[in-house]
N, C-alpha and C positions, 0 to 999 in steps of 0.2 A: 489387271495386275494386282496381286495381293498386297496388302499394306506393308507387311514386313519386307517384301522385295522392293517396293517403292521407297521405303525409308532407308534401306541400305544403299540403293542406287543414289538417292538424293544426298545422303551423308557422304558417300564415296566421292561423288562429283564435287561437293563443296570442299572436302578435304584436299582432293587432287588439285582443284583450281587454286586454293589458298597456297598449297605447297609449290605449285608451278610458279605462282607469282613471286614467292620468296626465293626460289631457285634462280629465276631470271632477273628480277629487279628487287634485290633485298633492301636497298636503301629507300627506294620509293615506297615499297610495301610497309617498311618500318615507319616511315613518315605518315602514311595513311592510318596505320593502327595506333601508333604511340606518339605521334608528333615529334619524333626524334629518330636519329639513325646512328648506327655505330660509326665512329670516327676513324677506325683503323681497318686495314685489310683483314686482319685476324677476326675482328668483330663481324665484318661482312661475311667472311667464310663460315664462321660459326652460325650466323643467322641463316645462311643458305642451307647448312646441314641440319640444324635443329628445327627451324620453322619450315624450311623448304623440303628437305629430304624426308624427314620423319612424317610430315603431313601428307606428302605424296604417297609414301609407303602405306600409311593408314588408309588413304583413299583407295589405293589399289587393293588392299586387303578386303575392305568393305565391298568393293565391286566384285571381287572374287567370291565372297560369301553369298552375295546376291545371285551371281551367275550359276554357282554350283548348288544352291539351295541350302547352304550352311547357315540358316537363319539364326539359330540359337547362338552360335559363336559370334556372328556378326552383330547381332543385337546386344549381346552381352558386352562386346568390345565397345560398341557405340555408347551404351549406358555408362560404362566405366570411364571412357575417355571424355565424353562430353560433360558428364556430371563433375568429374575432377577439374576440368577446365573452368566450368562455371563456378565451382567452389573457389578456385584460385582467383578468378576475377572478382567475386564477391568479397573475398578476404582483402584483395588489393584495393577495392573501392572503400572498404571500411578503414583500412590502415593508412592508405596513401592519399585519400581525398577524392576530389572531383575527377571522374573518368572522362575520357574523350567520347565523342559521339560514336566512334567506331567500336570502342570497348563496350558500350551499351548495346550496340547492334549485335556484336558477336555474342554477348551474354544472352541476349534475347534469342538468337538463333540456337545457341547451345541448349537453352531450356526447351525450345519448341521441338528440336530435332533429337532430343535425348531418347525419344521412343518410349517403348513400354517394356516391361520385364521380359527377358528371354525365357 
């Protein structure tokens, strides 16, 4: 398997699993990542949509790119999404203080899996 295909499948799987977790168990996933959870039904619904639905959609798109050979589009999407998420985490760590262990783990994964230029 070529590296671009592997990278897209790996990123797609990670995004899809992350999204499925937030769709099914938003409060538990929020506690795992941030050590807090939304206190209202609206907050949980938004978390399911934003963290769950969007992440699942991204994972499916990256898997589609790997399956159809649309490597440039998938790798560019991975580069933009993961580097933007990493930037947000770094900014949060700088402005908000001590991150949770899961924030550090996610930041590390974003840096590792960002890939290489499309």
